[in-house]
Structures are given as C-alpha cells and as structure tokens.
C-alpha positions in Angstrom: 0.0 0.0 0.0 1.3 3.5 -0.8 2.3 5.5 2.3 2.8 9.2 2.6 4.6 11.0 5.4 5.3 14.5 6.6 8.1 15.6 8.8 8.0 18.8 10.8 9.4 20.2 14.0 6.8 20.5 16.7 5.3 24.0 17.2 3.4 25.7 19.9 -0.4 25.5 19.2 0.3 25.8 15.5 -1.9 27.4 12.8 -4.4 25.5 10.7 -1.9 24.8 7.8 0.1 22.6 10.1 -2.9 20.4 10.7 -3.7 20.5 6.9 -0.4 18.7 6.3 -1.1 16.1 9.0 -4.4 15.4 7.4 -2.7 14.7 4.0 -0.5 11.9 5.3 -0.6 8.4 6.7 2.2 9.1 9.2 3.4 12.3 10.8 7.0 12.5 12.1 8.0 15.1 14.8 11.5 16.2 13.9 12.5 17.4 17.4 16.0 15.9 17.7 17.4 18.9 15.8 18.8 22.3 16.7 16.5 24.6 18.6 16.1 28.0 17.0 15.2 31.2 18.8 12.2 33.4 17.9 10.6 30.6 16.0 7.3 28.7 16.1 8.6 26.2 18.6 7.9 28.5 21.5 5.3 31.0 20.2 2.2 31.6 18.2 -0.3 34.4 17.6 -3.7 35.1 18.9 -6.4 37.7 18.0 -7.1 40.3 20.8 -9.2 43.4 20.9 -6.0 45.3 20.3 -5.0 43.3 17.2 -2.8 40.2 16.6 -0.5 39.5 19.6 2.2 36.9 20.3 2.0 34.2 23.0 5.6 33.3 23.8 7.0 30.7 26.2 10.2 32.1 27.8 12.8 29.3 27.6 15.9 31.4 27.6 18.4 32.2 24.9 20.7 29.2 25.2 21.2 27.9 21.6 23.3 24.8 22.1 20.4 22.3 22.6 18.0 20.2 20.6 14.2 20.9 20.6 13.6 17.7 22.5 15.9 18.9 25.3 14.5 22.4 25.8 13.1 22.7 29.4 10.2 24.8 30.3 10.3 27.5 33.0 8.4 27.0 36.3 5.8 29.7 35.6 4.4 30.7 32.2 1.2 28.7 31.7 -1.1 30.8 33.9 -0.3 34.0 32.0 -0.9 32.3 28.6 -4.2 30.9 29.8 -5.3 34.3 31.2 -4.6 35.9 27.8 -6.3 33.2 25.8 -9.4 33.4 28.1 -9.5 37.2 28.0 -9.3 37.2 24.1 -11.7 34.4 23.4 -14.1 33.9 26.2 -16.9 35.5 24.1 -16.2 33.2 21.1 -19.2 30.9 20.4 -17.2 27.6 21.0 -14.7 28.7 23.6 -16.4 26.6 26.4 -16.3 23.5 24.2 -12.5 23.4 24.7 -12.2 25.0 28.2 -11.8 21.7 30.1 -9.0 20.5 27.8 -7.1 23.8 28.0 -7.5 24.2 31.7 -6.0 20.7 31.9 -3.0 21.9 29.8 -2.5 25.3 31.4 -3.8 25.0 34.9 -3.8 21.4 36.2 -0.8 19.8 34.4 2.9 20.6 34.8 5.2 20.3 31.8 8.9 19.8 31.9 9.9 19.8 28.3 8.8 22.0 25.4 8.6 19.1 23.0 6.3 17.1 25.4 3.9 20.0 25.6 3.9 20.8 21.9 3.4 17.2 20.8 0.6 16.6 23.3 -1.3 19.6 22.0 -0.8 18.7 18.4 -1.7 15.0 18.8 -4.8 15.8 20.9 -6.1 18.5 18.5 -5.4 16.5 15.4 -6.8 13.1 16.6 -9.4 13.9 19.2 -10.8 17.2 17.9 -10.2 17.3 14.2 -10.6 13.6 13.6 -7.4 13.1 11.7 -6.4 9.5 11.3 -2.6 9.9 10.7 -0.3 8.0 13.0 2.4 10.0 15.0 6.0 9.1 15.8 9.2 10.9 16.6 12.2 11.0 14.3 14.4 9.7 17.2 12.6 6.3 16.8 14.0 6.0 13.2 17.7 6.7 14.0 18.4 8.9 11.0 21.9 10.4 11.1 22.1 12.6 8.1 21.8 16.4 7.9 19.4 18.6 6.1 17.8 17.1 3.1 19.6 13.8 3.5 18.1 13.4 7.0 14.6 14.0 5.5 15.2 11.3 2.9 16.5 8.9 5.4 13.5 9.3 7.7 11.1 8.9 4.8 12.8 5.6 3.7 13.1 4.3 7.3 9.4 5.0 7.8 8.7 2.7 4.8 7.0 5.6 2.8 7.0 6.3 -0.9 5.5 9.8 -0.7 6.6 13.0 1.2 4.4 16.0 1.7 6.3 19.3 2.4 5.3 22.8 3.2 6.1 25.4 0.4 9.0 27.1 2.4 11.1 23.9 1.9 11.4 24.7 -1.8 14.4 26.8 -0.8 16.4 23.7 0.1 14.8 20.5 -1.1 15.8 19.2 -4.5 12.9 17.3 -6.1 15.3 15.3 -8.3 16.9 13.7 -5.2 13.5 12.4 -4.1 12.7 11.1 -7.6 16.1 9.3 -7.7 15.0 7.3 -4.6 11.5 6.6 -5.8 9.8 9.1 -3.4 6.9 11.2 -4.7 7.4 14.8 -3.4 4.2 16.8 -3.0 4.3 20.5 -2.2 1.5 21.6 0.1 -0.4 24.8 -0.8 -1.9 27.0 1.8 -3.8 29.2 -0.7 -7.5 29.6 -0.6 -8.4 29.0 3.0 -11.9 30.5 3.5 -12.5 33.1 6.2 -14.8 32.4 9.1 -16.6 34.7 11.6 -13.8 36.0 13.8 -13.8 38.3 16.8 -11.7 41.5 16.6 -11.5 42.2 12.9 -9.8 42.6 10.4 -9.6 38.9 9.7 -6.2 37.1 10.1 -5.4 33.6 8.8 -1.9 33.3 10.4 -3.0 32.7 14.0 -3.1 29.6 16.3 -5.5 26.8 15.5 -7.3 27.7 18.8 -8.7 30.7 17.0 -10.5 28.5 14.4 -11.7 26.1 17.0 -13.1 28.7 19.3 -15.0 30.3 16.4 -16.2 27.3 14.4 -16.2 24.3 16.8 -16.9 21.0 15.0 -17.0 22.8 11.6 -13.3 23.5 11.9 -12.2 20.6 9.5 -14.3 22.2 6.7 -12.3 25.4 7.0 -9.0 23.5 6.9 -9.5 20.9 4.1 -13.2 20.2 3.6 -13.8 23.4 1.5 -11.6 22.0 -1.3 -14.1 19.2 -2.1 -16.8 21.9 -2.6 -14.9 23.6 -5.4 
C-alpha cells in the first residue's frame, strides 16, 4: 500500500496549515531531535485580541546549544498564557467546548519539556478534535543520522514511505530530483484559498493559532482547513 509521510518540528499551538499537512499523510513524524532555533514557532504563536494580533511566547531562555527535544520549560508561564487566551476568546461561540482541555493543559498539568507540551497539544487537537487518522511518531525512533535534506530522505525511507508532503517554504532547500532518484513522490502543500470564518476582533487574520479557528467554528473547523476543497 502507498504510504505518505510529513516531517516537521513540533510547534506551539500551530496554525491550521500545520494540521492541513497532517491530514494529508498516513504518518506524521516530529523532527524534534534537531537544533532549537530562537524566535521561531517552537515556543510561540499568535492570537487575536481586541488590540490586534499578539504573540504568546514561552520564555525558555536564549541558550542555543540544545535540541528541541531537550528544551526545558520554566516554572511559571502557563497561567499567563491561559489568562490571555481566556481574555481574548471567552466570548467566542465555541470557547467553552474546549475549556476543560485547555484548563488541563495550562492549569492542572505541569510540563517539563517543550517538545512534550507541543506534541501533546498537536496530537490531541489532530486526533481527538479534528478527527485526523494519521499516526504519529518521533524522528528519534527512526535513527536517522544525516543532515538537512539527507536526513529527511533517510526518515522517509526508514518509515517505509514512498511519498513525502512538504510545506512550500522547503522549496528553498529541497531538491525534487533527489526524491525522484530514490523513488519518493514529493508533494508541495499549498496554503492558498483558505476560507474566512466569523472572527472576533476584525480585520480577519489567517496566520494565528488553530485555537482561534476552534473557538469560532467548533466542530465545523475541519471544513475550514481541508473540507472546503471538495466543494470547489
């Protein structure tokens, strides 16, 4: 049977496009055993507030010599993030649908590692809320030792896949001919055409956390990520 995979670093409550890629594949691989980068999506994302789009950032310090999977979380950060999420979205029509889950994440549970937090949120939202059937695993399980593009190719092959779905930004460094040489079908994901939805605090913004879409559309969220394409 054909098998398609995607490989991405875990991100903090990522935007809808991240979940669009997960929906397209049979297996999703978290690439968290690579260098942590500052001021990136690993530790932050954007929410809509009455004053405009604003960042939610987890303060993990500026030390660069560590992998994503080794980044430790500070003792206190979650309460402030939950306060800001609640203040910005409590009037959204489906906020209360997800309150219990988020209170568990931000209030009741304690997280030691950034990767653990990010992966839990992504897996839970993808599988339990959006109904995505992709399987999840970590790149560490596959033992790839290459760098850059070669590491991606190694992971795809060790996962037993013959198809790879990539975000468009990777066009800057992935060489399609290298995939073709190894019998791997490379598909570029497009983020164009996402429909707008009723959103508090206009003007509308697409590039915000998936929580924004969930709070505003509830169980209809999958239609706004991928379902709308079948209606075209």
